C-alpha positions, 0 to 999 in steps of 0.5 A: 500500500505504501508503494502505491500511495507516496503520501502515506506514512507508516509508524510502528510501536507508537504509544497512545496518550489520549483516545476520544470517541464520539458518535456522529450519525451512524459513525463513531469519530475517533481522535488519537494523540501519541507521545512526542507529537502535537498533531491529532490523528483522526479516523472514523468507524462504525463501532466503538473501540476498546480504549487505546490509551497507553497502548502501543499501536502501528498506524498508516496515515497521511497529513491533511488540514481540517477547518475548525472554527474558521481556521485551518488545523493540521491533522493526520487521517488514519488509514489503518491502526492496529495494536502492536 
């Protein structure tokens, strides 16, 4: 997958500091913060996950921006996340 999409980044064995889940329509929106990174990682799924706080995870993601309260904020969109 990384060979086909040059904008994707893969990180292994990173520790999750914070994990929030909130429902929006039929989706559950997840926001994850990892150690030594100030940019949030966001993804959505149909169901809630068990909390990832304190877990080490492997993630594949890409950088993008999101408009919040009238200004642009950098975020990472997660394509795949798995406990390591």
